[in-house]
TORVOFI-583653 format. One record per residue (C-alpha): residue number from 1; residue in three letters; chain; x, z, y. Coordinates in Angstrom, 3 decimals. Example, Ala and Ser with C-alpha at 12.3 -4.5 7.8 and 13.67 -1.06 7.14 Angstrom:
<atoms>
(atom 1,"ALA","A",(12.300,7.800,-4.500));
(atom 2,"SER","A",(13.670,7.140,-1.060));
</atoms>
This chain:
<atoms>
(atom 1,"MET","A",(29.505,-142.653,103.021));
(atom 2,"THR","A",(30.747,-145.524,100.777));
(atom 3,"ASN","A",(33.695,-143.462,99.455));
(atom 4,"SER","A",(31.507,-140.456,98.399));
(atom 5,"LYS","A",(29.065,-142.124,96.153));
(atom 6,"PRO","A",(31.484,-143.230,93.411));
(atom 7,"SER","A",(32.922,-139.895,93.392));
(atom 8,"LEU","A",(29.686,-138.197,92.810));
(atom 9,"LEU","A",(28.551,-140.596,90.050));
(atom 10,"LEU","A",(31.852,-139.970,88.243));
(atom 11,"ARG","A",(31.588,-136.330,88.181));
(atom 12,"SER","A",(27.975,-136.543,86.836));
(atom 13,"ILE","A",(29.278,-138.913,84.088));
(atom 14,"ARG","A",(32.105,-136.315,83.227));
(atom 15,"ALA","A",(29.419,-133.489,83.073));
(atom 16,"LEU","A",(27.243,-135.239,80.867));
(atom 17,"GLY","A",(30.118,-136.037,78.467));
(atom 18,"ARG","A",(31.226,-132.622,78.061));
(atom 19,"LEU","A",(27.499,-131.433,77.359));
(atom 20,"THR","A",(27.252,-134.036,74.743));
(atom 21,"LEU","A",(30.548,-132.915,73.097));
(atom 22,"THR","A",(29.401,-129.299,73.126));
(atom 23,"LEU","A",(26.084,-130.207,71.514));
(atom 24,"ILE","A",(27.909,-132.139,68.975));
(atom 25,"PHE","A",(30.202,-129.005,67.987));
(atom 26,"VAL","A",(27.098,-126.753,67.794));
(atom 27,"ALA","A",(25.271,-128.974,65.426));
(atom 28,"ALA","A",(28.220,-129.353,63.311));
(atom 29,"ALA","A",(28.942,-125.595,63.034));
(atom 30,"ALA","A",(25.164,-125.064,62.025));
(atom 31,"ALA","A",(25.461,-127.801,59.593));
(atom 32,"ALA","A",(28.611,-125.850,58.118));
(atom 33,"LEU","A",(26.617,-122.378,58.070));
(atom 34,"VAL","A",(23.773,-123.910,56.198));
(atom 35,"THR","A",(25.905,-125.525,53.768));
(atom 36,"GLY","A",(28.003,-122.445,53.220));
(atom 37,"ARG","A",(25.111,-120.183,52.652));
(atom 38,"GLY","A",(23.692,-122.697,49.954));
(atom 39,"VAL","A",(26.997,-122.677,48.223));
(atom 40,"LEU","A",(27.223,-118.924,48.180));
(atom 41,"ALA","A",(23.805,-118.415,46.926));
(atom 42,"ASP","A",(24.476,-121.149,44.156));
(atom 43,"ARG","A",(27.538,-119.084,43.146));
(atom 44,"ALA","A",(25.613,-115.881,43.140));
(atom 45,"ALA","A",(22.820,-117.226,41.300));
(atom 46,"ALA","A",(25.239,-118.570,38.572));
(atom 47,"ARG","A",(26.981,-115.318,38.234));
(atom 48,"PRO","A",(25.292,-113.037,35.727));
(atom 49,"ALA","A",(23.251,-109.705,37.153));
(atom 50,"PRO","A",(24.973,-106.258,36.384));
(atom 51,"ASP","A",(23.218,-103.978,33.754));
(atom 52,"ALA","A",(20.963,-101.415,35.023));
(atom 53,"ALA","A",(22.242,-97.943,35.329));
(atom 54,"PRO","A",(21.212,-95.778,32.170));
(atom 55,"ALA","A",(18.583,-93.036,32.907));
(atom 56,"THR","A",(19.957,-89.793,33.344));
(atom 57,"PRO","A",(19.621,-87.494,30.320));
(atom 58,"VAL","A",(17.813,-83.882,31.106));
(atom 59,"THR","A",(16.511,-81.157,29.313));
(atom 60,"VAL","A",(12.903,-79.959,29.982));
(atom 61,"GLN","A",(10.865,-77.072,29.155));
(atom 62,"GLN","A",(6.796,-76.727,29.111));
(atom 63,"ILE","A",(4.939,-74.560,31.780));
(atom 64,"GLU","A",(2.956,-71.825,29.897));
(atom 65,"MET","A",(0.431,-70.419,31.879));
(atom 66,"GLN","A",(-0.636,-66.786,31.945));
(atom 67,"ASP","A",(-3.852,-64.972,33.227));
(atom 68,"SER","A",(-1.661,-62.126,34.355));
(atom 69,"HIS","A",(1.718,-61.003,34.253));
(atom 70,"LEU","A",(3.680,-57.557,33.943));
(atom 71,"VAL","A",(5.652,-56.224,36.891));
(atom 72,"THR","A",(8.382,-53.544,36.017));
(atom 73,"ARG","A",(8.430,-51.154,39.046));
(atom 74,"ARG","A",(11.394,-49.050,39.741));
(atom 75,"PHE","A",(11.454,-45.585,41.380));
(atom 76,"SER","A",(14.754,-43.959,42.247));
(atom 77,"GLY","A",(15.152,-40.353,41.402));
(atom 78,"GLN","A",(17.809,-37.775,40.445));
(atom 79,"VAL","A",(18.362,-35.113,37.576));
(atom 80,"GLU","A",(17.571,-31.578,38.748));
(atom 81,"ALA","A",(18.087,-27.976,37.189));
(atom 82,"ARG","A",(14.456,-26.405,36.775));
(atom 83,"GLN","A",(15.547,-23.995,39.305));
(atom 84,"ASP","A",(18.548,-24.275,41.766));
(atom 85,"THR","A",(18.927,-21.455,44.014));
(atom 86,"ALA","A",(21.508,-20.596,46.802));
(atom 87,"LEU","A",(22.002,-16.852,46.480));
(atom 88,"ALA","A",(22.823,-14.837,49.774));
(atom 89,"PHE","A",(22.827,-11.346,51.031));
(atom 90,"GLU","A",(20.099,-10.049,52.941));
(atom 91,"ARG","A",(22.412,-8.004,55.274));
(atom 92,"SER","A",(25.930,-9.037,56.829));
(atom 93,"GLY","A",(29.060,-7.348,55.683));
(atom 94,"THR","A",(32.584,-8.000,54.389));
(atom 95,"ILE","A",(32.632,-9.418,50.679));
(atom 96,"SER","A",(34.730,-6.850,48.765));
(atom 97,"ASP","A",(34.322,-8.514,45.313));
(atom 98,"ILE","A",(33.381,-12.006,43.772));
(atom 99,"LEU","A",(32.694,-11.293,40.262));
(atom 100,"VAL","A",(31.936,-14.976,39.073));
(atom 101,"ARG","A",(33.626,-18.274,39.043));
(atom 102,"GLU","A",(32.195,-21.820,39.188));
(atom 103,"GLY","A",(30.801,-22.985,35.774));
(atom 104,"ASP","A",(30.307,-19.181,34.421));
(atom 105,"THR","A",(27.393,-18.758,32.516));
(atom 106,"ILE","A",(25.537,-15.529,33.577));
(atom 107,"VAL","A",(22.442,-13.545,32.563));
(atom 108,"GLU","A",(19.541,-12.309,34.582));
(atom 109,"GLY","A",(20.343,-9.102,36.392));
(atom 110,"GLN","A",(24.194,-9.533,36.102));
(atom 111,"PRO","A",(26.133,-8.831,39.347));
(atom 112,"ILE","A",(27.573,-11.634,41.147));
(atom 113,"ALA","A",(29.147,-10.387,44.454));
(atom 114,"ARG","A",(29.493,-6.920,46.255));
(atom 115,"LEU","A",(29.812,-6.041,49.917));
(atom 116,"ASP","A",(31.757,-3.385,51.409));
(atom 117,"ILE","A",(29.872,-0.304,51.397));
(atom 118,"ARG","A",(32.046,2.457,52.851));
(atom 119,"LEU","A",(30.075,2.710,56.222));
(atom 120,"LEU","A",(26.904,2.931,54.335));
(atom 121,"GLN","A",(28.484,5.733,52.040));
(atom 122,"ALA","A",(29.616,7.511,55.087));
(atom 123,"GLU","A",(26.138,7.222,56.537));
(atom 124,"ARG","A",(24.587,8.708,53.451));
(atom 125,"THR","A",(26.921,11.501,53.380));
(atom 126,"ARG","A",(26.199,12.311,56.949));
(atom 127,"LEU","A",(22.486,12.245,56.309));
(atom 128,"GLU","A",(22.823,14.477,53.329));
(atom 129,"ALA","A",(24.549,17.070,55.379));
(atom 130,"SER","A",(21.890,16.867,57.954));
(atom 131,"ARG","A",(19.412,17.387,55.528));
(atom 132,"ALA","A",(21.027,20.305,54.112));
(atom 133,"ALA","A",(21.152,21.833,57.371));
(atom 134,"MET","A",(17.506,21.057,58.072));
(atom 135,"VAL","A",(16.596,22.716,54.717));
(atom 136,"ALA","A",(18.460,25.991,55.823));
(atom 137,"GLN","A",(16.608,25.748,59.150));
(atom 138,"ILE","A",(13.262,25.320,57.468));
(atom 139,"GLU","A",(13.895,28.312,55.198));
(atom 140,"LEU","A",(14.598,30.331,58.234));
(atom 141,"ALA","A",(11.484,29.204,60.123));
(atom 142,"ARG","A",(9.453,29.851,57.094));
(atom 143,"ARG","A",(10.789,33.428,56.776));
(atom 144,"THR","A",(10.345,34.000,60.655));
(atom 145,"ASN","A",(6.689,32.640,60.311));
(atom 146,"GLU","A",(5.840,35.046,57.587));
(atom 147,"ARG","A",(7.294,37.921,59.325));
(atom 148,"GLN","A",(5.470,37.338,62.647));
(atom 149,"ALA","A",(2.182,36.788,60.539));
(atom 150,"GLU","A",(2.740,40.198,59.105));
(atom 151,"LEU","A",(3.340,41.707,62.363));
(atom 152,"ARG","A",(0.485,40.370,63.848));
(atom 153,"GLU","A",(-1.669,41.932,61.050));
(atom 154,"ARG","A",(-0.096,45.155,62.049));
(atom 155,"GLY","A",(-0.653,44.613,65.914));
(atom 156,"PHE","A",(2.842,44.208,66.863));
(atom 157,"ALA","A",(2.879,40.303,67.403));
(atom 158,"THR","A",(0.503,38.047,69.247));
(atom 159,"ASP","A",(-1.158,34.956,67.952));
(atom 160,"GLN","A",(0.861,32.937,70.199));
(atom 161,"ARG","A",(3.943,34.140,68.626));
(atom 162,"VAL","A",(2.641,33.186,65.134));
(atom 163,"ASP","A",(1.654,29.664,66.275));
(atom 164,"ASP","A",(4.984,28.973,67.733));
(atom 165,"THR","A",(6.840,29.800,64.507));
(atom 166,"SER","A",(4.227,27.821,62.576));
(atom 167,"LEU","A",(4.653,24.779,64.748));
(atom 168,"THR","A",(8.441,25.157,64.377));
(atom 169,"LEU","A",(8.114,25.266,60.699));
(atom 170,"THR","A",(5.952,21.994,60.816));
(atom 171,"ARG","A",(8.425,20.112,63.178));
(atom 172,"LEU","A",(11.333,20.915,60.981));
(atom 173,"GLU","A",(9.570,19.783,57.860));
(atom 174,"ALA","A",(8.764,16.377,59.740));
(atom 175,"GLU","A",(12.472,16.117,60.747));
(atom 176,"ILE","A",(13.574,16.546,57.076));
(atom 177,"ALA","A",(10.799,13.762,56.046));
(atom 178,"GLY","A",(12.523,11.374,58.536));
(atom 179,"ILE","A",(15.980,12.276,57.259));
(atom 180,"ASP","A",(14.712,11.377,53.695));
(atom 181,"ALA","A",(13.447,8.023,54.945));
(atom 182,"SER","A",(16.768,7.321,56.434));
(atom 183,"LEU","A",(18.468,8.200,53.035));
(atom 184,"MET","A",(15.920,5.839,51.416));
(atom 185,"ALA","A",(16.984,3.187,53.812));
(atom 186,"VAL","A",(20.693,3.590,52.958));
(atom 187,"ASP","A",(19.850,3.445,49.321));
(atom 188,"VAL","A",(17.864,0.247,49.754));
(atom 189,"ASN","A",(20.977,-1.239,51.820));
(atom 190,"LEU","A",(23.404,-0.158,49.220));
(atom 191,"SER","A",(21.228,-1.925,46.569));
(atom 192,"LYS","A",(21.295,-5.084,48.743));
(atom 193,"SER","A",(24.986,-4.886,48.785));
(atom 194,"VAL","A",(25.266,-5.989,45.119));
(atom 195,"LEU","A",(24.087,-9.821,44.758));
(atom 196,"VAL","A",(22.639,-10.027,41.170));
(atom 197,"ALA","A",(21.419,-13.008,39.388));
(atom 198,"PRO","A",(17.515,-13.532,39.491));
(atom 199,"PHE","A",(17.640,-15.627,36.298));
(atom 200,"THR","A",(19.798,-16.845,33.671));
(atom 201,"GLY","A",(22.078,-19.778,34.338));
(atom 202,"THR","A",(25.263,-21.445,35.442));
(atom 203,"ILE","A",(27.288,-20.741,38.548));
(atom 204,"GLY","A",(27.555,-23.956,40.783));
(atom 205,"THR","A",(29.298,-23.992,44.030));
(atom 206,"ARG","A",(31.030,-21.013,45.275));
(atom 207,"ALA","A",(30.826,-20.981,49.035));
(atom 208,"LEU","A",(32.678,-17.715,50.037));
(atom 209,"ASP","A",(35.482,-15.684,48.557));
(atom 210,"ALA","A",(36.499,-11.954,48.754));
(atom 211,"GLY","A",(37.253,-10.804,52.253));
(atom 212,"ALA","A",(34.992,-13.198,53.960));
(atom 213,"VAL","A",(32.442,-11.911,56.228));
(atom 214,"ALA","A",(28.762,-12.669,54.867));
(atom 215,"SER","A",(25.925,-13.354,57.225));
(atom 216,"PRO","A",(22.313,-12.831,56.189));
(atom 217,"GLY","A",(20.875,-15.998,54.426));
(atom 218,"VAL","A",(24.395,-17.632,54.210));
(atom 219,"ALA","A",(24.726,-18.714,50.645));
(atom 220,"VAL","A",(27.381,-17.327,48.703));
(atom 221,"VAL","A",(27.180,-19.185,45.309));
(atom 222,"SER","A",(24.489,-21.457,43.867));
(atom 223,"LEU","A",(22.802,-20.661,40.781));
(atom 224,"LEU","A",(21.439,-23.428,38.228));
(atom 225,"GLU","A",(18.880,-22.206,35.838));
(atom 226,"GLY","A",(19.843,-23.042,32.147));
(atom 227,"GLY","A",(17.968,-25.182,29.634));
(atom 228,"ALA","A",(17.525,-28.913,29.917));
(atom 229,"PRO","A",(17.244,-30.122,33.413));
(atom 230,"ARG","A",(14.239,-32.485,34.720));
(atom 231,"PHE","A",(14.245,-35.881,36.229));
(atom 232,"ARG","A",(12.595,-35.831,39.591));
(atom 233,"ALA","A",(11.239,-39.055,41.245));
(atom 234,"GLY","A",(8.633,-40.025,44.051));
(atom 235,"LEU","A",(6.117,-42.584,42.645));
(atom 236,"ASP","A",(3.604,-44.882,44.090));
(atom 237,"PRO","A",(0.450,-43.025,44.380));
(atom 238,"THR","A",(-1.526,-45.858,42.759));
(atom 239,"LEU","A",(0.777,-45.898,39.671));
(atom 240,"ALA","A",(0.795,-42.165,39.479));
(atom 241,"ALA","A",(-2.913,-41.975,39.292));
(atom 242,"ASP","A",(-2.738,-43.831,36.204));
(atom 243,"LEU","A",(-0.326,-41.590,34.479));
(atom 244,"THR","A",(-1.185,-38.521,32.204));
(atom 245,"ILE","A",(0.814,-35.483,31.391));
(atom 246,"GLY","A",(2.795,-36.171,28.260));
(atom 247,"GLN","A",(2.988,-39.888,28.748));
(atom 248,"THR","A",(6.290,-41.556,27.529));
(atom 249,"VAL","A",(8.108,-43.685,30.152));
(atom 250,"THR","A",(11.709,-45.178,30.334));
(atom 251,"ILE","A",(14.261,-43.818,32.734));
(atom 252,"ARG","A",(17.537,-45.640,33.442));
(atom 253,"LEU","A",(20.533,-43.582,33.686));
(atom 254,"SER","A",(24.071,-44.834,34.166));
(atom 255,"ASP","A",(22.819,-48.505,32.980));
(atom 256,"GLN","A",(21.323,-46.746,29.866));
(atom 257,"ASP","A",(17.724,-46.515,28.986));
(atom 258,"GLN","A",(16.298,-43.133,27.870));
(atom 259,"THR","A",(13.044,-41.855,26.916));
(atom 260,"ALA","A",(11.448,-39.292,28.969));
(atom 261,"VAL","A",(7.976,-37.481,29.077));
(atom 262,"LEU","A",(5.843,-36.688,32.163));
(atom 263,"ALA","A",(5.960,-32.885,32.574));
(atom 264,"GLN","A",(4.448,-32.412,35.926));
(atom 265,"LEU","A",(2.817,-34.367,38.751));
(atom 266,"THR","A",(2.257,-32.853,42.147));
(atom 267,"PRO","A",(-1.372,-33.303,43.596));
(atom 268,"ASP","A",(-0.406,-34.224,47.087));
(atom 269,"LEU","A",(1.777,-36.583,48.895));
(atom 270,"ASP","A",(5.266,-35.977,50.126));
(atom 271,"PRO","A",(4.756,-35.862,53.952));
(atom 272,"VAL","A",(7.936,-38.043,54.530));
(atom 273,"THR","A",(7.704,-40.723,51.740));
(atom 274,"ARG","A",(4.072,-40.541,51.213));
(atom 275,"ALA","A",(4.763,-40.694,47.414));
(atom 276,"ARG","A",(3.693,-38.378,44.530));
(atom 277,"ILE","A",(6.596,-36.264,43.068));
(atom 278,"ALA","A",(6.873,-36.386,39.226));
(atom 279,"PHE","A",(9.079,-34.493,36.986));
(atom 280,"PHE","A",(10.107,-35.830,33.716));
(atom 281,"ASP","A",(11.687,-34.037,30.614));
(atom 282,"ILE","A",(14.410,-36.328,29.478));
(atom 283,"GLN","A",(14.593,-36.625,25.567));
(atom 284,"GLY","A",(18.166,-36.645,24.088));
(atom 285,"ALA","A",(21.486,-36.298,25.985));
(atom 286,"THR","A",(20.778,-35.228,29.625));
(atom 287,"PRO","A",(23.289,-35.959,32.429));
(atom 288,"PRO","A",(24.416,-33.218,34.689));
(atom 289,"PRO","A",(22.125,-32.302,37.732));
(atom 290,"GLY","A",(22.793,-34.482,40.508));
(atom 291,"ALA","A",(22.879,-37.770,38.518));
(atom 292,"THR","A",(20.827,-40.334,39.923));
(atom 293,"GLY","A",(18.604,-43.115,38.012));
(atom 294,"GLU","A",(15.449,-44.887,38.008));
(atom 295,"VAL","A",(11.811,-44.640,36.395));
(atom 296,"LEU","A",(10.731,-47.964,34.960));
(atom 297,"LEU","A",(7.008,-48.367,35.197));
(atom 298,"THR","A",(5.086,-51.497,34.030));
(atom 299,"GLN","A",(2.193,-52.803,35.854));
(atom 300,"ALA","A",(-0.252,-55.427,34.994));
(atom 301,"ILE","A",(-1.144,-57.826,37.938));
(atom 302,"ALA","A",(-4.317,-60.124,37.294));
(atom 303,"LYS","A",(-2.942,-63.313,38.887));
(atom 304,"PRO","A",(-2.566,-66.451,37.027));
(atom 305,"GLY","A",(0.698,-68.196,36.863));
(atom 306,"ALA","A",(3.716,-69.049,34.813));
(atom 307,"TRP","A",(7.323,-67.494,34.410));
(atom 308,"VAL","A",(10.070,-69.938,35.298));
(atom 309,"PRO","A",(13.807,-69.343,35.693));
(atom 310,"LEU","A",(14.971,-69.365,39.369));
(atom 311,"SER","A",(17.467,-72.435,38.580));
(atom 312,"ALA","A",(14.103,-74.553,38.053));
(atom 313,"LEU","A",(12.848,-73.996,41.659));
(atom 314,"ARG","A",(14.199,-75.959,44.701));
(atom 315,"GLN","A",(13.748,-75.121,48.214));
(atom 316,"GLY","A",(11.207,-77.571,50.130));
(atom 317,"PRO","A",(10.224,-77.906,53.625));
(atom 318,"ARG","A",(9.406,-74.988,55.938));
(atom 319,"GLY","A",(10.396,-72.441,53.431));
(atom 320,"THR","A",(8.226,-73.899,50.635));
(atom 321,"TRP","A",(9.346,-74.139,46.922));
(atom 322,"LEU","A",(9.112,-77.225,44.608));
(atom 323,"LEU","A",(9.116,-77.312,40.915));
(atom 324,"MET","A",(10.933,-80.492,39.580));
(atom 325,"THR","A",(8.755,-82.013,36.808));
(atom 326,"VAL","A",(9.199,-84.892,34.310));
(atom 327,"GLN","A",(6.307,-87.183,33.479));
(atom 328,"ASP","A",(6.655,-90.672,31.876));
(atom 329,"GLY","A",(10.288,-90.686,32.265));
(atom 330,"MET","A",(10.045,-89.873,35.948));
(atom 331,"VAL","A",(11.101,-87.069,38.094));
(atom 332,"GLY","A",(8.343,-85.607,40.262));
(atom 333,"THR","A",(7.563,-82.380,42.135));
(atom 334,"GLU","A",(4.917,-79.936,42.175));
(atom 335,"ALA","A",(4.289,-77.417,45.029));
(atom 336,"ALA","A",(5.200,-73.639,43.883));
(atom 337,"GLU","A",(4.541,-70.261,45.362));
(atom 338,"ILE","A",(6.510,-67.315,44.267));
(atom 339,"LEU","A",(4.366,-64.366,43.365));
(atom 340,"HIS","A",(7.177,-61.992,41.877));
(atom 341,"LEU","A",(10.839,-62.054,41.299));
(atom 342,"ASP","A",(12.447,-60.193,38.382));
(atom 343,"SER","A",(16.012,-60.579,38.035));
(atom 344,"ASP","A",(16.804,-64.378,37.134));
(atom 345,"ARG","A",(13.298,-65.444,36.814));
(atom 346,"ALA","A",(10.222,-65.763,38.877));
(atom 347,"PHE","A",(6.458,-65.739,38.495));
(atom 348,"ILE","A",(4.812,-68.702,40.059));
(atom 349,"ARG","A",(1.546,-70.575,40.760));
(atom 350,"GLY","A",(1.012,-74.016,42.074));
(atom 351,"THR","A",(-0.011,-77.515,41.626));
(atom 352,"PHE","A",(1.505,-77.623,37.971));
(atom 353,"THR","A",(-0.735,-77.436,34.954));
(atom 354,"ASP","A",(-0.229,-75.726,31.394));
(atom 355,"GLY","A",(2.028,-77.617,29.057));
(atom 356,"GLN","A",(3.669,-79.923,32.026));
(atom 357,"SER","A",(7.324,-80.654,31.496));
(atom 358,"TYR","A",(9.730,-79.147,34.108));
(atom 359,"LEU","A",(13.605,-79.169,34.606));
(atom 360,"PRO","A",(14.697,-75.533,34.006));
(atom 361,"GLY","A",(17.943,-76.441,35.748));
(atom 362,"GLY","A",(20.308,-78.925,37.253));
(atom 363,"THR","A",(17.734,-79.863,39.987));
(atom 364,"HIS","A",(20.493,-80.934,42.226));
(atom 365,"ARG","A",(21.319,-83.962,40.040));
(atom 366,"VAL","A",(18.062,-85.642,40.230));
(atom 367,"VAL","A",(15.597,-86.880,42.945));
(atom 368,"PRO","A",(11.920,-87.484,42.913));
(atom 369,"GLY","A",(11.167,-90.735,41.535));
(atom 370,"GLN","A",(14.528,-91.119,39.495));
(atom 371,"PRO","A",(14.022,-92.334,35.923));
(atom 372,"VAL","A",(15.279,-89.846,33.245));
(atom 373,"THR","A",(15.364,-89.529,29.518));
(atom 374,"VAL","A",(14.692,-86.412,27.765));
(atom 375,"SER","A",(17.704,-85.297,25.691));
(atom 376,"GLU","A",(16.198,-81.960,24.588));
(atom 377,"GLN","A",(13.293,-79.718,24.869));
(atom 378,"ILE","A",(13.838,-76.061,24.786));
(atom 379,"ALA","A",(11.680,-73.102,24.733));
(atom 380,"TRP","A",(12.702,-70.241,27.399));
(atom 381,"ALA","A",(13.321,-66.825,26.118));
(atom 382,"ARG","A",(11.562,-64.755,28.685));
</atoms>
């Protein structure tokens, strides 16, 4: 008991000394930190502040509000001949001659192709021979009937015999009428063995050559009517209702605008496209049939807004659009809704007002609230 007490006292004195020393070091570090911060603050205050960044120069345009806008509608179509007919034989047979080539100009009634008609000629010869034999039989029956009638008057022939000869004559006359009908059918087939042009025009595609077997209805050649072709296009029924025959429109063919006149407009709708088919006479040089193009029709839309270049719009949150504006040297934003797109411009409406300045481009260089300076104000050529 006597030896343990000094040892416990000694340990307590040592612990107290270490705690005191630690507190002295912490206080000294805190004093050094406070002194260092004061010195750094004094040095920073003594150094001159940097110059403010210059305002970004921008080019602006002014909003020009409109009560309505014009929209150019485009409808695809193609150039067509006034008549484009695929010519075919009505009967089958081997083609013996093709009398035209692609690109040939022919007149109405001109022969185009012929079928082999040897079997028809043979059939006609047979029928003519049968008819000649039948004529002879009829002559014999007529004479026999006259003799029997004379003998009956003299009492040497019965009525039954006279009736038999009369009916035989009638039967033979009916048979010769049937032969005449067969001859007429052969003549019709002979005429149908020659393919002739139904109108004046130019030969297009030639599908069959001499020696080929033609089937009924299978095209041999195509014939395009001569004269200026027309442009055919399907139009929106609403726009078509406002058109009148003889009205002038613009048609774009091969990147060139040409004037055309509305020549014909169908009264009903196409069952597939639900469009009204219009035919236009092109003024001036006309491309060949089959060339494609567009009919350009202008439509007035009664909605207020303004035209701006697409580069002036910036995509906002959730699919919205923003128009970057400039007011009192600061960049701001206005909500915008796109009503119509046309090439590199858009017709929009939103929270902006007439005459308000906006950035036509370079919107990626600035942010809302950024100070700017107007270096140039230009008018947009719409």
